[in-house]
N, C-alpha and C positions, 0 to 999 in steps of 0.2 A: 681139797686134796687129802687123801688118806695118809697116815703115817708111812705106810709102805711106799706109796707113790712119791712122797717127798724124799724119802731116803734114796730111792732109785734115781730120781731126777738129779739130785745132788751128786750121788756117786758117779753117774755117767759123765756129768759135767767136769768133775775134778779128776776123774781117771784120764779123760782126754787132755786136760791141762798138764798132768804129770807126764804123760807120754811125750807131749810137745817139749816139755822142759828137758826130758832125758835126751832129746834129739837136738838140744841147743837152741830152742826158740821159745820165747814167751808166748802165753796164750793170747795176748792182746798187743796191739800196737802201742807206742808210747803215749798217745793221746787217750787211749782207753784204759791203760793200766799204769797209773802213776805210782803204784804201791811201792815199787823198789826205791823210788825217789824219796819215800818217807823215812828211809834209813840213811844215816850219814855215809859219806864215802869211806870213812874208816871202818864202819860196821860192815859195809858191803865187801871191803877188802879182806875181812876176816873169814869169808865164807866161800865155799865152792860156787862156781858160776851157776850150776843147776839149782842150788838152793835159792839164789836170787831170782832166777828166771821163773821159778815156781811160786814166788811171793805174790799172793793174790789178795792181800789184806787191804784194809782201809785206814790203817794207822800204824803206829809203832809202839806196842804195849811195853816193850823193854824200856823205852824212854821215860815211862812214868811208874814202872813197877818197883824201882829203887831196890834192886836185888842186892843181897849181901852174901859174903863168903859163908859157905856151909848150909845155905838154905836149900830146901827142896821145892822145885817149881813144877807145875803142871800146865801144859799148853793144851787147851781144848780145841780140837780141829787143827792139828799141827802141820798138815800139808807136807811140803817138801822139807820142813824142818828148820826154816830160817830162825824163828824165834826160840826154838829149843836150843839150837847151837849157840846163839848169842847168849841165852840164859846160862848155858853150861859154862861158858867162859867167865861169866860174872860170879857164879856161885863157887867156882873153883873145884879142886879135886875132893874137897870134903863135902861138897854139895852134890845135888843130882837134879837133872832136868828130864821130865817125862813128857812125851808127846802122845796124844790120843787122836786117832783117826780111824775112819771106817773104810777107807779106800785102799785096796791092796796096792794099786799102782803108786799112790802117794807114799805109803809106808815103805815100799821098796826103794823109792827115790830118796826118802829121808834117811833110811839106813845106809844107803850108798853115800849120801852126802856126809853123814856122821863119820863113816870110815875114812873118806877122803880128807876130812878135817882133822882126823886123829882124835876125835872126841870119845873119851872112855867113860864119862860120867853122864851118859844119856841112855834112855830106853824109850823105844817107840812101841805103843800098845795098840791093839785093834779093839774097837768097841764104839758104842754110841755115847755121846756126851750126856745123854739122859740116863746112863747106867755106867758110871765110871768104875773100871775094874781096879780100884785101889782101896786100901783100908780107910776107915774113918780116922779123921784127925791125923793124917799122914803127910799133909802138904802145908808148906808155909805160905806159898803164893800161887794163886791161880791166874793165868793170863789167857787171852784169847784174842784173835785178830780177825774180826768180821765173820764170826761163825755162829754166835748165838742166834742171829736172825735166820739161820738155815735150819735150826732145830725144829723137829716136828712137835715136840712137847716141851715148851720152855719152862713151865713150872717145875718139871722134873729136873731140868738143867740147873735151876736155881737151888733146888733141894740137894742135888749132888755136890754142887760147889760148897754149900754150907756143911755138908757131911764130911767131905774130905779135908776141909781146912782145919788146922789145929786152932785152939783158942788163941786169939791174938793174930791169926793169919789174915791175909788181905788179898784183894783182887785188883788187877789192872787190866781192863778189857777195852779194846777198840771195837766198835760196832756201829752199824747203821741204825739210827733211830729216827722216828717221825715226830713232827710237831703234833701236839696233843689234839689238834682240831681235825687231823686227817683220819678218816674212817679206814677200815681194813680194805674196803673196795677201792678207795682212792689211792691207797698205797700200791695195790695191785695194778692200777692203771699206769703207775709210774715206772714199773719194771718187773722183771720176772722173779720167781722165787730163787732160782739158782744164781740170779744176778744180785742177790742180797737186798732186794727192795720189797717185794711182795710180802715176805715173812717178817719184816722188821717190826719191832714193838714201838709204841710211842714212848716218849720220855717218861710219862707218868706210869705206864705199864711196866717199864723196865725198873724204875725206882721202886714201885710197889712190890714187884716180884722179888727183889732182893730183900726188901724190908720184911716181907711176909715170912721168909725163912730165917729171920733173926739177924741179918747183917745190918751193920750200923755205919754211920758216917758216910752215907751214900752221896756221891757227887757225880753229875753228868755234865761234862764240859764239851760242847760242840767245837769241832776243829775246822771243818770245811763242808760246804754244801755238795751233795751228790745228786740231788734231784729237787724239784720244787717241793718245799716243805719237808725235806729229808736231809739229814746231815750225818757225817761221820763224827763220832763222839768218843771221848775217853770216859770210861765208867770206873769209878773207884769205890771200894767199900771195905769193911773189915768185920771180922768175927769177934764178938766180945771175949775178953780174956777170961771172965768168970762165967761158968755155966749159968744159964738162965732158965733151966727147966724146959718145959714144952715150948715149941716155937710160938712166939706171940701171934696174936691175931693181926690181920692186916691193918686194922685201924690203930691198934696199939703200937705196932712196930713202926708204922709210918710216922706216927707222932714222935716216937722215942728216938728214931734214927737221925734226927736233925738233917734229913736229906736236903741236898741243895741241887738245883738245876741251874747251871751257869752257862750266858750267850757265849850119921851113918845111912847110906844108900838103902833103898828098898828094892827087893827083888820082886817086882810086881806081878807081871803076867804069869811067869813060870811058877811062882810060889802059890798064887791063887788058883792056878789051873783053870782060868776063865778066858774065853775068847769070844766075848759077846760081840754081836754084829754091831761108827761114830761119825758124826758129821765131819766133813772133810774140808780141810785146807783153807778156808777163807775165801774172799771174793775180791774182785777188782775195785770195788768201791764206787760203782756208778751204774746207772740204769742200763741194762742190756749189755753189760761188760762180758767179755769172753763169749759172745754169741747171744 
């Protein structure tokens, strides 16, 4: 698949999901879309119904991101805004939560949900996660919920994460990953690209991709199985506090990262004047989910 065809396939898929959520229905039945159940009842009660209905992730990155008052958070592929709104409550009025998505329908839904929730410290941006429309070293925490697997150019995603993180910043990502023995063709046999399966990286590929851009303390912790040889996992890493010059080579960074695989607000889009065309909203976390 070409970059353009991947973007269009994903965009169509999640535009449909956004429209269904706006009309009060989830894109999947309970057995196909357990994503909302990955959030506590208390968390769900904090949010507009449409934000919960549009939750298409495979985990709960908020549970592991350890957000603090005053931090600036970026959600890659923010969909209906569930993780942005939860982040905004945790970072408080002195912090800010940004959501990045490429789908107009999801962005409209997210902005409506933010207004309904009374969230004033949020901003939703349009763009691809391969080209984040925010300044370098402007973000404390990058989160994402089952979206990296949807990206057409994953090395660019990793470079952008490292670029926007401030020194000492960190990531907390939920994503689908494959066991290292599965080939790309074998992953494609287990599910579609828009279903978050065919485009998933292996554990080793994900770990090496983060290490290659200079992130350290990488951990990949599987949480539940979504297909044969494929799991939902929590991925954590951090950006070194001290500048390390040019990005290390893959071999050097992989060795130095000690990677482990275990069983004031920014006025972003308006100030930058950019409206780049972003992977949308996450997935249901299973083969063939949402269609």
